[in-house]
N, C-alpha and C positions, 0 to 999 in steps of 0.2 A: 504493500499500500504505500502509495507516496502522492505527493503534491507538487504539482510546478510552482515554485516561488521566483516571481520576477522583481519582487523589491524587498526589502527589509520590512516595511511596512505590510506588505501581503504575508509573511511569513509570521509578524506580530500580531494580524489580525486573524491568521489562521489558529494560531495557539490561543487567543482568546476565543475564538467560536467554538474551538472544540471544548476547552473547558467549561465555556458556558452551557454546551449542548449536555455534556456528562454532569455537570450539576444542576442541569434541569430534567434529565431523563429519569422517569419515574422508575425505570426497572432497577432490578438487584446490581446490574454491572455497572449501571450509572453511577451508583452510590456508592458501589465498592471499590471502585478505580478511578484514580486521578485523570489519567492520561495527559499530561500537559505538554507533552512533546510527541513529535513524528516518529522517534524512536520509540517512545512508550505503547503508541499506538500499534504499531510495527511488532512488537514484543509481544501484546495481548494478541494481534491476528495470528501468530504464527504460534504460539500456546493454544487459541484455539483450533487451528487447524491440526497439531498433533492430538489433541485429545479426540479428535475423531478417525485418529488412526488405530491401530491394533497393536499398542504401547505393552509393554511390561509394567509391571505394576510399580518397579523403583523407578522406569521411565514417566510414568504416569504421575508419581508423587515428587519427582524432581519439577516436572510442568507446574503440578500445582503449586510447590514452593517458589519458582520462578514468576508466578504469576501474584503471589502476596507482597512481591517486591514493586508492586506497580498501586497496592493501595496506603491510603492514606496512615493506616496503622501498620506498618509494613514489620514492625519489630515483635509485635505479639504473637504472630505465627512461627515466626522465628524461635523465640522462647519455648512456645510450644513445642515445638520438634525436638529442640533440644533437651528440654524436661524428658519428653517422650524416650528418646535415645539412652539418656542419662539412666532412666529408671529400667529401662529393658536391659542394658548391660551393665548397671552396678552389680558389684558383688557385696553381698551382704557379708 
């Protein structure tokens, strides 16, 4: 997914427009992901494409973790995953 940008103003407007559309989107994805840049949109688009493929469990979890990095609160999912790994691998 790409946008042809002719001037800096076009890019600034595009970034504002995407942020506006996402913030006013009533869907869950619109509220969950910020997507302030073209690269963020590209990452989400590729993650969505990958989710439609026959991924292994590990690959699917990796894509899900990557998507958390686009969230406003990206630290919480990372901490949850780290806690889960520690709990799973911690020796009593």
